[in-house]
PDBQT receptor file of N, H, CA, C and O in Angstrom, charges set to zero:
ATOM      1  N   MET A   1    -202.743  19.075-151.203  1.00  0.00    +0.000 N 
ATOM      2  CA  MET A   1    -201.624  19.984-151.396  1.00  0.00    +0.000 C 
ATOM      3  C   MET A   1    -200.332  19.376-150.819  1.00  0.00    +0.000 C 
ATOM      4  O   MET A   1    -199.269  19.458-151.435  1.00  0.00    +0.000 OA
ATOM      5  N   LEU A   2    -200.438  18.781-149.657  1.00  0.00    +0.000 N 
ATOM      6  H   LEU A   2    -201.301  18.714-149.156  1.00  0.00    +0.000 HD
ATOM      7  CA  LEU A   2    -199.275  18.171-149.020  1.00  0.00    +0.000 C 
ATOM      8  C   LEU A   2    -198.724  17.023-149.869  1.00  0.00    +0.000 C 
ATOM      9  O   LEU A   2    -197.513  16.812-149.931  1.00  0.00    +0.000 OA
ATOM     10  N   LYS A   3    -199.617  16.294-150.513  1.00  0.00    +0.000 N 
ATOM     11  H   LYS A   3    -200.601  16.466-150.462  1.00  0.00    +0.000 HD
ATOM     12  CA  LYS A   3    -199.215  15.178-151.364  1.00  0.00    +0.000 C 
ATOM     13  C   LYS A   3    -198.397  15.675-152.563  1.00  0.00    +0.000 C 
ATOM     14  O   LYS A   3    -197.405  15.051-152.941  1.00  0.00    +0.000 OA
ATOM     15  N   ILE A   4    -198.808  16.781-153.151  1.00  0.00    +0.000 N 
ATOM     16  H   ILE A   4    -199.614  17.287-152.845  1.00  0.00    +0.000 HD
ATOM     17  CA  ILE A   4    -198.102  17.353-154.301  1.00  0.00    +0.000 C 
ATOM     18  C   ILE A   4    -196.703  17.820-153.890  1.00  0.00    +0.000 C 
ATOM     19  O   ILE A   4    -195.728  17.585-154.604  1.00  0.00    +0.000 OA
ATOM     20  N   VAL A   5    -196.617  18.470-152.756  1.00  0.00    +0.000 N 
ATOM     21  H   VAL A   5    -197.409  18.661-152.176  1.00  0.00    +0.000 HD
ATOM     22  CA  VAL A   5    -195.322  18.954-152.261  1.00  0.00    +0.000 C 
ATOM     23  C   VAL A   5    -194.394  17.785-151.967  1.00  0.00    +0.000 C 
ATOM     24  O   VAL A   5    -193.204  17.840-152.278  1.00  0.00    +0.000 OA
ATOM     25  N   THR A   6    -194.930  16.731-151.371  1.00  0.00    +0.000 N 
ATOM     26  H   THR A   6    -195.897  16.686-151.118  1.00  0.00    +0.000 HD
ATOM     27  CA  THR A   6    -194.119  15.549-151.055  1.00  0.00    +0.000 C 
ATOM     28  C   THR A   6    -193.601  14.886-152.322  1.00  0.00    +0.000 C 
ATOM     29  O   THR A   6    -192.428  14.518-152.390  1.00  0.00    +0.000 OA
ATOM     30  N   ILE A   7    -194.448  14.730-153.318  1.00  0.00    +0.000 N 
ATOM     31  H   ILE A   7    -195.400  15.029-153.263  1.00  0.00    +0.000 HD
ATOM     32  CA  ILE A   7    -194.020  14.127-154.587  1.00  0.00    +0.000 C 
ATOM     33  C   ILE A   7    -192.952  14.994-155.255  1.00  0.00    +0.000 C 
ATOM     34  O   ILE A   7    -191.982  14.474-155.805  1.00  0.00    +0.000 OA
ATOM     35  N   PHE A   8    -193.130  16.304-155.207  1.00  0.00    +0.000 N 
ATOM     36  H   PHE A   8    -193.919  16.727-154.760  1.00  0.00    +0.000 HD
ATOM     37  CA  PHE A   8    -192.142  17.219-155.782  1.00  0.00    +0.000 C 
ATOM     38  C   PHE A   8    -190.789  17.074-155.084  1.00  0.00    +0.000 C 
ATOM     39  O   PHE A   8    -189.756  17.017-155.751  1.00  0.00    +0.000 OA
ATOM     40  N   LEU A   9    -190.783  17.013-153.769  1.00  0.00    +0.000 N 
ATOM     41  H   LEU A   9    -191.622  17.059-153.227  1.00  0.00    +0.000 HD
ATOM     42  CA  LEU A   9    -189.532  16.884-153.029  1.00  0.00    +0.000 C 
ATOM     43  C   LEU A   9    -188.843  15.546-153.309  1.00  0.00    +0.000 C 
ATOM     44  O   LEU A   9    -187.618  15.489-153.413  1.00  0.00    +0.000 OA
ATOM     45  N   VAL A  10    -189.616  14.483-153.431  1.00  0.00    +0.000 N 
ATOM     46  H   VAL A  10    -190.611  14.529-153.346  1.00  0.00    +0.000 HD
ATOM     47  CA  VAL A  10    -189.041  13.175-153.765  1.00  0.00    +0.000 C 
ATOM     48  C   VAL A  10    -188.427  13.225-155.155  1.00  0.00    +0.000 C 
ATOM     49  O   VAL A  10    -187.335  12.698-155.367  1.00  0.00    +0.000 OA
ATOM     50  N   PHE A  11    -189.111  13.848-156.102  1.00  0.00    +0.000 N 
ATOM     51  H   PHE A  11    -189.998  14.276-155.930  1.00  0.00    +0.000 HD
ATOM     52  CA  PHE A  11    -188.592  13.990-157.461  1.00  0.00    +0.000 C 
ATOM     53  C   PHE A  11    -187.272  14.767-157.475  1.00  0.00    +0.000 C 
ATOM     54  O   PHE A  11    -186.326  14.366-158.153  1.00  0.00    +0.000 OA
ATOM     55  N   ILE A  12    -187.205  15.858-156.742  1.00  0.00    +0.000 N 
ATOM     56  H   ILE A  12    -187.974  16.184-156.191  1.00  0.00    +0.000 HD
ATOM     57  CA  ILE A  12    -185.979  16.655-156.660  1.00  0.00    +0.000 C 
ATOM     58  C   ILE A  12    -184.861  15.851-156.011  1.00  0.00    +0.000 C 
ATOM     59  O   ILE A  12    -183.709  15.954-156.434  1.00  0.00    +0.000 OA
ATOM     60  N   ALA A  13    -185.171  15.059-155.000  1.00  0.00    +0.000 N 
ATOM     61  H   ALA A  13    -186.107  14.976-154.656  1.00  0.00    +0.000 HD
ATOM     62  CA  ALA A  13    -184.158  14.226-154.351  1.00  0.00    +0.000 C 
ATOM     63  C   ALA A  13    -183.618  13.178-155.322  1.00  0.00    +0.000 C 
ATOM     64  O   ALA A  13    -182.416  12.915-155.336  1.00  0.00    +0.000 OA
ATOM     65  N   LEU A  14    -184.486  12.579-156.131  1.00  0.00    +0.000 N 
ATOM     66  H   LEU A  14    -185.463  12.793-156.120  1.00  0.00    +0.000 HD
ATOM     67  CA  LEU A  14    -184.028  11.608-157.132  1.00  0.00    +0.000 C 
ATOM     68  C   LEU A  14    -183.122  12.260-158.171  1.00  0.00    +0.000 C 
ATOM     69  O   LEU A  14    -182.118  11.674-158.577  1.00  0.00    +0.000 OA
ATOM     70  N   LEU A  15    -183.469  13.457-158.598  1.00  0.00    +0.000 N 
ATOM     71  H   LEU A  15    -184.284  13.933-158.269  1.00  0.00    +0.000 HD
ATOM     72  CA  LEU A  15    -182.595  14.173-159.541  1.00  0.00    +0.000 C 
ATOM     73  C   LEU A  15    -181.220  14.435-158.922  1.00  0.00    +0.000 C 
ATOM     74  O   LEU A  15    -180.203  14.328-159.607  1.00  0.00    +0.000 OA
ATOM     75  N   ALA A  16    -181.185  14.773-157.654  1.00  0.00    +0.000 N 
ATOM     76  H   ALA A  16    -182.011  14.860-157.097  1.00  0.00    +0.000 HD
ATOM     77  CA  ALA A  16    -179.909  15.015-156.974  1.00  0.00    +0.000 C 
ATOM     78  C   ALA A  16    -179.083  13.745-156.888  1.00  0.00    +0.000 C 
ATOM     79  O   ALA A  16    -177.865  13.784-157.063  1.00  0.00    +0.000 OA
ATOM     80  N   ILE A  17    -179.731  12.619-156.621  1.00  0.00    +0.000 N 
ATOM     81  H   ILE A  17    -180.721  12.587-156.479  1.00  0.00    +0.000 HD
ATOM     82  CA  ILE A  17    -179.013  11.348-156.527  1.00  0.00    +0.000 C 
ATOM     83  C   ILE A  17    -178.392  10.993-157.873  1.00  0.00    +0.000 C 
ATOM     84  O   ILE A  17    -177.229  10.595-157.938  1.00  0.00    +0.000 OA
ATOM     85  N   PHE A  18    -179.170  11.135-158.952  1.00  0.00    +0.000 N 
ATOM     86  H   PHE A  18    -180.115  11.458-158.899  1.00  0.00    +0.000 HD
ATOM     87  CA  PHE A  18    -178.632  10.823-160.268  1.00  0.00    +0.000 C 
ATOM     88  C   PHE A  18    -177.525  11.798-160.667  1.00  0.00    +0.000 C 
ATOM     89  O   PHE A  18    -176.589  11.417-161.370  1.00  0.00    +0.000 OA
ATOM     90  N   GLY A  19    -177.625  13.038-160.228  1.00  0.00    +0.000 N 
ATOM     91  H   GLY A  19    -178.385  13.347-159.656  1.00  0.00    +0.000 HD
ATOM     92  CA  GLY A  19    -176.565  14.007-160.491  1.00  0.00    +0.000 C 
ATOM     93  C   GLY A  19    -175.265  13.629-159.783  1.00  0.00    +0.000 C 
ATOM     94  O   GLY A  19    -174.182  13.772-160.351  1.00  0.00    +0.000 OA
ATOM     95  N   LYS A  20    -175.371  13.157-158.570  1.00  0.00    +0.000 N 
ATOM     96  H   LYS A  20    -176.251  13.041-158.109  1.00  0.00    +0.000 HD
ATOM     97  CA  LYS A  20    -174.182  12.710-157.828  1.00  0.00    +0.000 C 
ATOM     98  C   LYS A  20    -173.559  11.479-158.480  1.00  0.00    +0.000 C 
ATOM     99  O   LYS A  20    -172.335  11.365-158.544  1.00  0.00    +0.000 OA
ATOM    100  N   LEU A  21    -174.393  10.556-158.963  1.00  0.00    +0.000 N 
ATOM    101  H   LEU A  21    -175.387  10.649-158.910  1.00  0.00    +0.000 HD
ATOM    102  CA  LEU A  21    -173.865   9.358-159.605  1.00  0.00    +0.000 C 
ATOM    103  C   LEU A  21    -173.112   9.703-160.880  1.00  0.00    +0.000 C 
ATOM    104  O   LEU A  21    -172.125   9.048-161.215  1.00  0.00    +0.000 OA
ATOM    105  N   ARG A  22    -173.562  10.710-161.581  1.00  0.00    +0.000 N 
ATOM    106  H   ARG A  22    -174.363  11.242-161.308  1.00  0.00    +0.000 HD
ATOM    107  CA  ARG A  22    -172.885  11.115-162.816  1.00  0.00    +0.000 C 
ATOM    108  C   ARG A  22    -171.484  11.642-162.524  1.00  0.00    +0.000 C 
ATOM    109  O   ARG A  22    -170.579  11.475-163.342  1.00  0.00    +0.000 OA
ATOM    110  N   LEU A  23    -171.295  12.277-161.365  1.00  0.00    +0.000 N 
ATOM    111  H   LEU A  23    -172.030  12.413-160.701  1.00  0.00    +0.000 HD
ATOM    112  CA  LEU A  23    -169.972  12.793-161.007  1.00  0.00    +0.000 C 
ATOM    113  C   LEU A  23    -168.986  11.671-160.718  1.00  0.00    +0.000 C 
ATOM    114  O   LEU A  23    -167.775  11.878-160.801  1.00  0.00    +0.000 OA
ATOM    115  N   LEU A  24    -169.489  10.478-160.379  1.00  0.00    +0.000 N 
ATOM    116  H   LEU A  24    -170.472  10.310-160.312  1.00  0.00    +0.000 HD
ATOM    117  CA  LEU A  24    -168.611   9.357-160.065  1.00  0.00    +0.000 C 
ATOM    118  C   LEU A  24    -168.097   8.645-161.313  1.00  0.00    +0.000 C 
ATOM    119  O   LEU A  24    -167.179   7.829-161.225  1.00  0.00    +0.000 OA
ATOM    120  N   LEU A  25    -168.677   8.943-162.472  1.00  0.00    +0.000 N 
ATOM    121  H   LEU A  25    -169.423   9.606-162.544  1.00  0.00    +0.000 HD
ATOM    122  CA  LEU A  25    -168.235   8.310-163.710  1.00  0.00    +0.000 C 
ATOM    123  C   LEU A  25    -166.852   8.801-164.101  1.00  0.00    +0.000 C 
ATOM    124  O   LEU A  25    -166.469   9.910-163.731  1.00  0.00    +0.000 OA
ATOM    125  N   PRO A  26    -166.092   7.998-164.844  1.00  0.00    +0.000 N 
ATOM    126  CA  PRO A  26    -164.812   8.485-165.348  1.00  0.00    +0.000 C 
ATOM    127  C   PRO A  26    -165.015   9.702-166.243  1.00  0.00    +0.000 C 
ATOM    128  O   PRO A  26    -166.087   9.899-166.816  1.00  0.00    +0.000 OA
ATOM    129  N   ARG A  27    -163.978  10.504-166.349  1.00  0.00    +0.000 N 
ATOM    130  H   ARG A  27    -163.108  10.344-165.884  1.00  0.00    +0.000 HD
ATOM    131  CA  ARG A  27    -164.076  11.776-167.068  1.00  0.00    +0.000 C 
ATOM    132  C   ARG A  27    -164.529  11.607-168.518  1.00  0.00    +0.000 C 
ATOM    133  O   ARG A  27    -165.302  12.424-169.017  1.00  0.00    +0.000 OA
ATOM    134  N   ASN A  28    -164.064  10.567-169.198  1.00  0.00    +0.000 N 
ATOM    135  H   ASN A  28    -163.436   9.903-168.793  1.00  0.00    +0.000 HD
ATOM    136  CA  ASN A  28    -164.414  10.409-170.602  1.00  0.00    +0.000 C 
ATOM    137  C   ASN A  28    -165.835   9.882-170.798  1.00  0.00    +0.000 C 
ATOM    138  O   ASN A  28    -166.335   9.901-171.923  1.00  0.00    +0.000 OA
ATOM    139  N   MET A  29    -166.493   9.419-169.751  1.00  0.00    +0.000 N 
ATOM    140  H   MET A  29    -166.086   9.404-168.838  1.00  0.00    +0.000 HD
ATOM    141  CA  MET A  29    -167.856   8.921-169.874  1.00  0.00    +0.000 C 
ATOM    142  C   MET A  29    -168.893   9.937-169.412  1.00  0.00    +0.000 C 
ATOM    143  O   MET A  29    -170.092   9.677-169.519  1.00  0.00    +0.000 OA
ATOM    144  N   ARG A  30    -168.464  11.076-168.905  1.00  0.00    +0.000 N 
ATOM    145  H   ARG A  30    -167.491  11.287-168.818  1.00  0.00    +0.000 HD
ATOM    146  CA  ARG A  30    -169.390  12.074-168.380  1.00  0.00    +0.000 C 
ATOM    147  C   ARG A  30    -170.031  12.918-169.465  1.00  0.00    +0.000 C 
ATOM    148  O   ARG A  30    -170.990  13.640-169.192  1.00  0.00    +0.000 OA
ATOM    149  N   GLY A  31    -169.532  12.848-170.671  1.00  0.00    +0.000 N 
ATOM    150  H   GLY A  31    -168.752  12.262-170.892  1.00  0.00    +0.000 HD
ATOM    151  CA  GLY A  31    -170.078  13.684-171.719  1.00  0.00    +0.000 C 
ATOM    152  C   GLY A  31    -169.395  15.036-171.794  1.00  0.00    +0.000 C 
ATOM    153  O   GLY A  31    -169.875  15.943-172.474  1.00  0.00    +0.000 OA
ATOM    154  N   LEU A  32    -168.287  15.173-171.104  1.00  0.00    +0.000 N 
ATOM    155  H   LEU A  32    -167.897  14.436-170.551  1.00  0.00    +0.000 HD
ATOM    156  CA  LEU A  32    -167.551  16.425-171.168  1.00  0.00    +0.000 C 
ATOM    157  C   LEU A  32    -166.792  16.523-172.476  1.00  0.00    +0.000 C 
ATOM    158  O   LEU A  32    -166.360  15.511-173.027  1.00  0.00    +0.000 OA
ATOM    159  N   ALA A  33    -166.630  17.722-172.965  1.00  0.00    +0.000 N 
ATOM    160  H   ALA A  33    -166.981  18.544-172.517  1.00  0.00    +0.000 HD
ATOM    161  CA  ALA A  33    -165.907  17.927-174.207  1.00  0.00    +0.000 C 
ATOM    162  C   ALA A  33    -164.415  17.672-173.984  1.00  0.00    +0.000 C 
ATOM    163  O   ALA A  33    -163.847  18.105-172.981  1.00  0.00    +0.000 OA
ATOM    164  N   GLN A  34    -163.798  16.978-174.913  1.00  0.00    +0.000 N 
ATOM    165  H   GLN A  34    -164.259  16.627-175.728  1.00  0.00    +0.000 HD
ATOM    166  CA  GLN A  34    -162.374  16.677-174.815  1.00  0.00    +0.000 C 
ATOM    167  C   GLN A  34    -161.574  17.766-175.525  1.00  0.00    +0.000 C 
ATOM    168  O   GLN A  34    -161.997  18.277-176.562  1.00  0.00    +0.000 OA
ATOM    169  N   LYS A  35    -160.444  18.112-174.976  1.00  0.00    +0.000 N 
ATOM    170  H   LYS A  35    -160.101  17.697-174.134  1.00  0.00    +0.000 HD
ATOM    171  CA  LYS A  35    -159.579  19.124-175.576  1.00  0.00    +0.000 C 
ATOM    172  C   LYS A  35    -158.305  18.479-176.095  1.00  0.00    +0.000 C 
ATOM    173  O   LYS A  35    -157.843  17.470-175.561  1.00  0.00    +0.000 OA
ATOM    174  N   CYS A  36    -157.749  19.066-177.129  1.00  0.00    +0.000 N 
ATOM    175  H   CYS A  36    -158.124  19.885-177.562  1.00  0.00    +0.000 HD
ATOM    176  CA  CYS A  36    -156.477  18.616-177.682  1.00  0.00    +0.000 C 
ATOM    177  C   CYS A  36    -155.364  18.979-176.704  1.00  0.00    +0.000 C 
ATOM    178  O   CYS A  36    -155.340  20.088-176.169  1.00  0.00    +0.000 OA
ATOM    179  N   ALA A  37    -154.453  18.053-176.473  1.00  0.00    +0.000 N 
ATOM    180  H   ALA A  37    -154.473  17.152-176.907  1.00  0.00    +0.000 HD
ATOM    181  CA  ALA A  37    -153.347  18.312-175.555  1.00  0.00    +0.000 C 
ATOM    182  C   ALA A  37    -152.347  19.286-176.164  1.00  0.00    +0.000 C 
ATOM    183  O   ALA A  37    -151.645  19.985-175.434  1.00  0.00    +0.000 OA
ATOM    184  N   GLY A  38    -152.272  19.341-177.484  1.00  0.00    +0.000 N 
ATOM    185  H   GLY A  38    -152.842  18.772-178.077  1.00  0.00    +0.000 HD
ATOM    186  CA  GLY A  38    -151.293  20.208-178.140  1.00  0.00    +0.000 C 
ATOM    187  C   GLY A  38    -151.733  21.655-178.247  1.00  0.00    +0.000 C 
ATOM    188  O   GLY A  38    -150.993  22.556-177.855  1.00  0.00    +0.000 OA
ATOM    189  N   CYS A  39    -152.941  21.894-178.778  1.00  0.00    +0.000 N 
ATOM    190  H   CYS A  39    -153.542  21.162-179.097  1.00  0.00    +0.000 HD
ATOM    191  CA  CYS A  39    -153.362  23.270-179.048  1.00  0.00    +0.000 C 
ATOM    192  C   CYS A  39    -154.470  23.762-178.116  1.00  0.00    +0.000 C 
ATOM    193  O   CYS A  39    -154.707  24.967-178.035  1.00  0.00    +0.000 OA
ATOM    194  N   GLY A  40    -155.148  22.862-177.415  1.00  0.00    +0.000 N 
ATOM    195  H   GLY A  40    -154.955  21.883-177.480  1.00  0.00    +0.000 HD
ATOM    196  CA  GLY A  40    -156.181  23.263-176.470  1.00  0.00    +0.000 C 
ATOM    197  C   GLY A  40    -157.557  23.434-177.081  1.00  0.00    +0.000 C 
ATOM    198  O   GLY A  40    -158.494  23.809-176.375  1.00  0.00    +0.000 OA
ATOM    199  N   ARG A  41    -157.711  23.169-178.385  1.00  0.00    +0.000 N 
ATOM    200  H   ARG A  41    -156.950  22.865-178.958  1.00  0.00    +0.000 HD
ATOM    201  CA  ARG A  41    -159.026  23.293-179.007  1.00  0.00    +0.000 C 
ATOM    202  C   ARG A  41    -159.882  22.087-178.623  1.00  0.00    +0.000 C 
ATOM    203  O   ARG A  41    -159.366  21.024-178.279  1.00  0.00    +0.000 OA
ATOM    204  N   TYR A  42    -161.198  22.277-178.691  1.00  0.00    +0.000 N 
ATOM    205  H   TYR A  42    -161.617  23.141-178.970  1.00  0.00    +0.000 HD
ATOM    206  CA  TYR A  42    -162.110  21.177-178.408  1.00  0.00    +0.000 C 
ATOM    207  C   TYR A  42    -162.086  20.187-179.572  1.00  0.00    +0.000 C 
ATOM    208  O   TYR A  42    -162.077  20.581-180.738  1.00  0.00    +0.000 OA
ATOM    209  N   ARG A  43    -162.077  18.907-179.240  1.00  0.00    +0.000 N 
ATOM    210  H   ARG A  43    -162.085  18.586-178.293  1.00  0.00    +0.000 HD
ATOM    211  CA  ARG A  43    -162.075  17.857-180.257  1.00  0.00    +0.000 C 
ATOM    212  C   ARG A  43    -163.491  17.376-180.476  1.00  0.00    +0.000 C 
ATOM    213  O   ARG A  43    -164.227  17.121-179.523  1.00  0.00    +0.000 OA
ATOM    214  N   ILE A  44    -163.867  17.254-181.730  1.00  0.00    +0.000 N 
ATOM    215  H   ILE A  44    -163.269  17.461-182.505  1.00  0.00    +0.000 HD
ATOM    216  CA  ILE A  44    -165.193  16.773-182.089  1.00  0.00    +0.000 C 
ATOM    217  C   ILE A  44    -165.005  15.405-182.720  1.00  0.00    +0.000 C 
ATOM    218  O   ILE A  44    -164.259  15.264-183.689  1.00  0.00    +0.000 OA
ATOM    219  N   GLY A  45    -165.671  14.404-182.182  1.00  0.00    +0.000 N 
ATOM    220  H   GLY A  45    -166.277  14.518-181.394  1.00  0.00    +0.000 HD
ATOM    221  CA  GLY A  45    -165.540  13.054-182.701  1.00  0.00    +0.000 C 
ATOM    222  C   GLY A  45    -164.316  12.363-182.129  1.00  0.00    +0.000 C 
ATOM    223  O   GLY A  45    -163.705  12.841-181.174  1.00  0.00    +0.000 OA
ATOM    224  N   LYS A  46    -163.962  11.222-182.731  1.00  0.00    +0.000 N 
ATOM    225  H   LYS A  46    -164.458  10.834-183.507  1.00  0.00    +0.000 HD
ATOM    226  CA  LYS A  46    -162.859  10.423-182.211  1.00  0.00    +0.000 C 
ATOM    227  C   LYS A  46    -161.599  10.529-183.052  1.00  0.00    +0.000 C 
ATOM    228  O   LYS A  46    -160.583   9.916-182.727  1.00  0.00    +0.000 OA
ATOM    229  N   GLY A  47    -161.652  11.284-184.107  1.00  0.00    +0.000 N 
ATOM    230  H   GLY A  47    -162.477  11.782-184.371  1.00  0.00    +0.000 HD
ATOM    231  CA  GLY A  47    -160.502  11.408-184.986  1.00  0.00    +0.000 C 
ATOM    232  C   GLY A  47    -159.421  12.293-184.382  1.00  0.00    +0.000 C 
ATOM    233  O   GLY A  47    -159.605  12.864-183.308  1.00  0.00    +0.000 OA
ATOM    234  N   PRO A  48    -158.287  12.405-185.080  1.00  0.00    +0.000 N 
ATOM    235  CA  PRO A  48    -157.207  13.251-184.580  1.00  0.00    +0.000 C 
ATOM    236  C   PRO A  48    -157.550  14.740-184.702  1.00  0.00    +0.000 C 
ATOM    237  O   PRO A  48    -158.440  15.129-185.459  1.00  0.00    +0.000 OA
ATOM    238  N   CYS A  49    -156.841  15.536-183.959  1.00  0.00    +0.000 N 
ATOM    239  H   CYS A  49    -156.118  15.220-183.345  1.00  0.00    +0.000 HD
ATOM    240  CA  CYS A  49    -157.038  16.988-184.001  1.00  0.00    +0.000 C 
ATOM    241  C   CYS A  49    -156.467  17.521-185.315  1.00  0.00    +0.000 C 
ATOM    242  O   CYS A  49    -155.453  17.011-185.791  1.00  0.00    +0.000 OA
ATOM    243  N   PRO A  50    -157.091  18.529-185.903  1.00  0.00    +0.000 N 
ATOM    244  CA  PRO A  50    -156.577  19.110-187.143  1.00  0.00    +0.000 C 
ATOM    245  C   PRO A  50    -155.185  19.719-187.023  1.00  0.00    +0.000 C 
ATOM    246  O   PRO A  50    -154.497  19.882-188.030  1.00  0.00    +0.000 OA
ATOM    247  N   CYS A  51    -154.758  20.059-185.806  1.00  0.00    +0.000 N 
ATOM    248  H   CYS A  51    -155.317  19.927-184.987  1.00  0.00    +0.000 HD
ATOM    249  CA  CYS A  51    -153.428  20.663-185.658  1.00  0.00    +0.000 C 
ATOM    250  C   CYS A  51    -152.335  19.638-185.889  1.00  0.00    +0.000 C 
ATOM    251  O   CYS A  51    -151.201  20.000-186.204  1.00  0.00    +0.000 OA
ATOM    252  N   GLY A  52    -152.667  18.343-185.733  1.00  0.00    +0.000 N 
ATOM    253  H   GLY A  52    -153.588  18.049-185.476  1.00  0.00    +0.000 HD
ATOM    254  CA  GLY A  52    -151.705  17.287-185.992  1.00  0.00    +0.000 C 
ATOM    255  C   GLY A  52    -150.772  16.954-184.837  1.00  0.00    +0.000 C 
ATOM    256  O   GLY A  52    -149.957  16.039-184.951  1.00  0.00    +0.000 OA
ATOM    257  N   ARG A  53    -150.875  17.675-183.734  1.00  0.00    +0.000 N 
ATOM    258  H   ARG A  53    -151.537  18.418-183.641  1.00  0.00    +0.000 HD
ATOM    259  CA  ARG A  53    -149.966  17.432-182.607  1.00  0.00    +0.000 C 
ATOM    260  C   ARG A  53    -150.476  16.338-181.671  1.00  0.00    +0.000 C 
ATOM    261  O   ARG A  53    -149.677  15.643-181.043  1.00  0.00    +0.000 OA
ATOM    262  N   ALA A  54    -151.763  16.181-181.572  1.00  0.00    +0.000 N 
ATOM    263  H   ALA A  54    -152.412  16.746-182.082  1.00  0.00    +0.000 HD
ATOM    264  CA  ALA A  54    -152.295  15.163-180.643  1.00  0.00    +0.000 C 
ATOM    265  C   ALA A  54    -153.517  14.506-181.216  1.00  0.00    +0.000 C 
ATOM    266  O   ALA A  54    -154.101  13.628-180.582  1.00  0.00    +0.000 OA
TER     267      ALA A  54
């Protein structure tokens, strides 16, 4: 039983470490949705926004 708990805690610690590393990435590499600077809508893909402002 102790072995299972220890493995679980190590697994959770590894997930936390990888979560912290993801926060250190630049904003555009984190997988966050990008918004248009002109209208504020979410941009899908790399093309221009349909509003034409940004």
